C-alpha positions as CSV (number, residue, x, y, z in Angstrom):
1,X,8.4,-20.0,5.4
2,X,11.1,-18.0,3.4
3,X,9.3,-17.4,0.0
4,X,11.1,-14.0,-0.3
5,X,14.7,-15.0,0.5
6,X,16.7,-12.7,-1.3
7,X,14.1,-10.5,-2.1
8,X,13.9,-6.6,-1.5
9,X,10.4,-4.8,-0.4
10,X,10.1,-1.4,-0.3
11,X,6.7,-0.8,1.7
12,X,5.4,2.9,2.0
13,X,3.0,3.8,5.1
14,X,4.7,0.9,6.8
15,X,5.0,2.3,10.2
16,X,1.4,1.6,11.2
17,X,-1.8,-0.1,10.3
18,X,-1.9,-2.2,7.4
19,X,1.6,-1.1,6.2
20,X,2.8,-2.5,9.6
21,X,1.2,-5.7,9.3
22,X,2.8,-6.4,5.8
23,X,6.2,-5.3,7.2
24,X,5.9,-8.2,9.5
25,X,4.7,-10.6,7.0
26,X,7.2,-10.1,4.7
27,X,10.0,-10.0,7.2
28,X,9.0,-13.2,8.3
29,X,9.1,-14.8,4.9
30,X,12.8,-13.9,4.5
31,X,12.2,-10.6,2.9
32,X,14.7,-7.6,3.2
33,X,12.2,-4.9,4.1
34,X,12.6,-1.4,3.7
35,X,9.8,0.8,5.5
36,X,9.1,4.6,3.9
37,X,6.9,6.4,6.3
38,X,6.7,10.0,7.9
39,X,7.0,8.5,11.3
40,X,9.2,6.3,13.1
41,X,8.6,2.5,13.1
42,X,6.8,1.3,16.1
43,X,8.4,-0.9,19.0
44,X,6.7,-3.9,17.3
45,X,8.9,-3.2,14.1
46,X,11.8,-3.0,16.6
47,X,11.2,-6.6,17.4
48,X,10.9,-7.6,13.8
49,X,14.4,-5.7,13.1
50,X,15.5,-8.1,15.7
51,X,14.4,-11.1,13.9
52,X,15.2,-10.2,10.7
53,X,18.6,-8.0,10.3
54,X,17.7,-7.1,6.6
55,X,15.3,-4.4,8.1
56,X,15.5,-0.7,7.3
57,X,13.5,2.4,8.0
58,X,13.9,5.6,6.1
59,X,12.1,8.9,7.0
60,X,10.2,9.6,3.7
61,X,7.5,12.1,2.6
62,X,6.3,10.2,-0.6
63,X,4.9,13.4,-1.8
64,X,8.0,14.8,-2.3
65,X,9.9,13.2,-5.4
66,X,13.5,14.4,-4.6
67,X,13.2,12.4,-1.0
68,X,11.2,9.4,-2.8
69,X,14.4,9.4,-5.4
70,X,17.2,10.0,-2.6
71,X,15.7,7.2,-0.9
72,X,15.5,4.7,-3.6
73,X,19.2,5.4,-4.4
74,X,19.9,4.8,-0.6
75,X,18.0,1.1,-0.7
76,X,19.8,0.4,-4.2
77,X,23.1,1.4,-2.6
78,X,22.8,-0.9,0.5
79,X,20.9,-3.9,-0.8
80,X,21.4,-3.7,-4.9
81,X,18.0,-3.9,-6.0
82,X,14.3,-3.2,-5.5
83,X,11.8,-6.5,-6.2
84,X,8.8,-5.6,-4.7
85,X,7.2,-2.2,-4.3
86,X,3.7,-1.7,-1.8
87,X,2.2,1.6,-2.3
88,X,0.5,1.5,1.1
89,X,0.8,5.2,2.3
90,X,-2.5,6.8,2.3
91,X,-4.3,9.5,4.5
92,X,-7.7,10.9,4.9
93,X,-9.0,14.5,5.2
94,X,-12.8,14.0,4.8
95,X,-15.5,16.5,4.4
96,X,-18.4,16.9,2.3
97,X,-18.1,18.7,-1.1
98,X,-19.4,22.0,0.4
99,X,-17.2,21.8,3.3
100,X,-14.0,20.5,1.9
101,X,-11.3,23.0,1.9
102,X,-9.0,23.1,-1.3
103,X,-5.9,22.0,1.5
104,X,-7.7,19.1,2.1
105,X,-8.2,18.1,-1.2
106,X,-4.9,18.7,-2.1
107,X,-3.1,16.8,1.1
108,X,-5.0,13.8,0.1
109,X,-4.2,14.2,-3.7
110,X,-0.3,14.7,-2.9
111,X,0.0,11.6,-0.7
112,X,-2.6,9.2,-2.0
113,X,-2.0,9.9,-5.8
114,X,1.2,11.6,-6.5
115,X,3.0,9.9,-3.9
116,X,2.1,6.5,-5.8
117,X,3.3,8.0,-8.8
118,X,6.4,9.6,-7.3
119,X,7.4,5.9,-6.0
120,X,6.7,3.9,-8.9
121,X,8.4,6.5,-11.0
122,X,11.4,6.4,-8.8
123,X,11.8,2.5,-8.4
124,X,10.4,1.5,-11.7
125,X,13.8,1.9,-13.7
126,X,15.7,-0.9,-11.3
127,X,12.7,-3.0,-11.8
128,X,13.3,-2.8,-15.7
129,X,16.9,-2.9,-15.6
130,X,16.5,-6.2,-13.5
131,X,13.5,-7.4,-15.8
132,X,11.6,-8.3,-12.7
133,X,9.2,-6.5,-10.5
134,X,6.1,-6.6,-8.4
135,X,4.2,-3.4,-8.0
136,X,1.1,-3.6,-5.6
137,X,-1.1,-0.4,-5.2
138,X,-3.6,0.2,-2.2
139,X,-6.8,1.4,-3.6
140,X,-10.1,1.0,-1.7
141,X,-13.5,-0.2,-2.1
142,X,-14.4,3.7,-2.0
143,X,-12.5,4.0,-5.1
144,X,-14.9,1.9,-6.7
145,X,-17.7,2.8,-5.1
146,X,-17.5,6.4,-4.1
147,X,-18.5,7.7,-0.4
148,X,-20.1,10.3,1.2
149,X,-17.7,13.1,2.5
150,X,-14.8,11.4,0.8
151,X,-14.5,13.3,-2.7
152,X,-10.6,13.6,-2.3
153,X,-10.1,10.1,-0.8
154,X,-12.4,8.4,-3.4
155,X,-11.0,10.5,-6.4
156,X,-7.6,9.2,-5.4
157,X,-8.3,5.5,-4.9
158,X,-9.7,5.6,-8.1
159,X,-6.8,7.0,-9.6
160,X,-4.9,4.5,-8.3
161,X,-6.8,1.9,-9.8
162,X,-6.4,3.6,-13.2
163,X,-2.5,4.0,-12.8
164,X,-2.6,0.3,-11.8
165,X,-3.9,-0.9,-15.4
166,X,-1.9,1.7,-17.2
167,X,1.2,0.7,-15.7
168,X,0.4,-3.3,-16.0
169,X,0.0,-2.4,-19.9
170,X,3.7,-0.3,-20.1
171,X,5.7,-2.7,-17.9
172,X,4.3,-6.0,-18.5
173,X,6.9,-6.7,-21.1
174,X,9.5,-6.3,-18.3
175,X,8.2,-8.9,-16.5
176,X,6.7,-6.5,-14.0
177,X,3.1,-7.1,-12.6
178,X,1.1,-4.2,-11.4
179,X,-2.0,-5.0,-9.2
180,X,-4.4,-3.5,-6.8
181,X,-5.9,-4.1,-3.5
182,X,-9.2,-2.5,-2.5
183,X,-9.8,-2.9,1.3
184,X,-13.2,-2.4,2.8
185,X,-13.8,-1.8,6.1
186,X,-10.7,-2.9,8.2
187,X,-10.1,-2.7,12.1
188,X,-6.9,-0.1,12.1
189,X,-6.4,3.0,14.0
190,X,-8.4,4.9,11.1
191,X,-11.4,3.7,12.4
192,X,-10.9,3.9,16.1
193,X,-12.8,7.3,16.1
194,X,-15.9,6.1,14.6
195,X,-18.6,5.5,17.1
196,X,-19.2,1.7,18.2
197,X,-22.9,2.3,16.8
198,X,-21.7,3.2,13.4
199,X,-19.0,0.0,13.4
200,X,-21.8,-2.3,14.0
201,X,-24.1,-0.8,11.3
202,X,-21.0,-1.4,9.4
203,X,-20.9,-5.1,10.2
204,X,-24.4,-6.1,9.5
205,X,-24.0,-4.5,5.9
206,X,-20.9,-6.8,5.7
207,X,-22.1,-10.7,4.7
208,X,-19.4,-12.2,6.8
209,X,-20.8,-10.0,9.4
210,X,-17.3,-8.7,10.9
211,X,-14.6,-6.3,10.1
212,X,-11.1,-7.2,8.3
213,X,-7.8,-7.2,9.8
214,X,-4.6,-5.5,8.6
215,X,-3.5,-9.0,8.4
216,X,-6.3,-10.0,6.0
217,X,-4.9,-7.3,3.9
218,X,-1.4,-7.9,3.9
219,X,-1.9,-11.7,2.9
220,X,-3.2,-10.5,-0.4
221,X,-0.1,-8.1,-0.7
222,X,2.1,-11.2,0.0
223,X,0.2,-13.2,-2.4
224,X,0.6,-11.0,-5.1
225,X,4.1,-10.5,-4.5
226,X,4.7,-14.1,-4.7
227,X,5.6,-16.4,-7.6
228,X,1.7,-18.0,-7.3
229,X,0.7,-14.6,-8.5
230,X,3.3,-14.5,-11.6
231,X,0.4,-14.3,-14.5
232,X,-1.7,-11.8,-12.3
233,X,-1.7,-8.0,-13.8
234,X,-3.5,-5.1,-14.1
235,X,-6.3,-6.5,-11.5
236,X,-8.1,-5.2,-8.5
237,X,-8.8,-7.4,-5.5
238,X,-11.3,-6.6,-2.9
239,X,-10.7,-7.5,0.7
240,X,-14.1,-6.4,2.0
241,X,-15.8,-9.8,3.2
242,X,-18.3,-9.7,0.6
243,X,-19.7,-6.1,1.1
244,X,-19.7,-4.8,-2.6
245,X,-21.2,-8.1,-3.9
């Protein structure tokens, strides 16, 4: 398929996990895909680059607005525009309230919330100029319901939902949709440190009795960026196997 032929997609945090799965899907759909991350792309993505020559990696710390602005101009210079922004980058620094340090709090705020603001602030003017855009922000079920030991993470993911709804109101007149995706328990490297017993307990709580995959979330990114979702804006789609029913 080539639903994204002649489209330019920027994916933050695209070097691993859900972001990596999204890169591969958009590339195979014909898009010019630009990965912004603090780590170099994987060998798998080098294979994608071999299949799709319209692939680019830029080392960007999304918490730094100057870096984001410079990367935005680099993408526009090379590809002429940006059609889709996937604000996927995120980190965790878990601790209970009493044990969480100010540094742990701020690190997560800088990447998960300020980073989303920085990227959208830098890229949205190009979308406004072109009267077209798809902005997809990665939230979490933790942002909807909270989670023990994740004050910082939950706060940022709830903030992402608020930003999504606000920007949907502000940018809609420019034919720009803004939506959020709230993954549940997804089998990525982020949960590899969790004991198997705990993972089995997680599965028992999920009606589908399994963890999601990075591809499950990437599929929703692709849908929201496609023409099929052109009248969907300001919404949050949970990808959690029914956990939050």
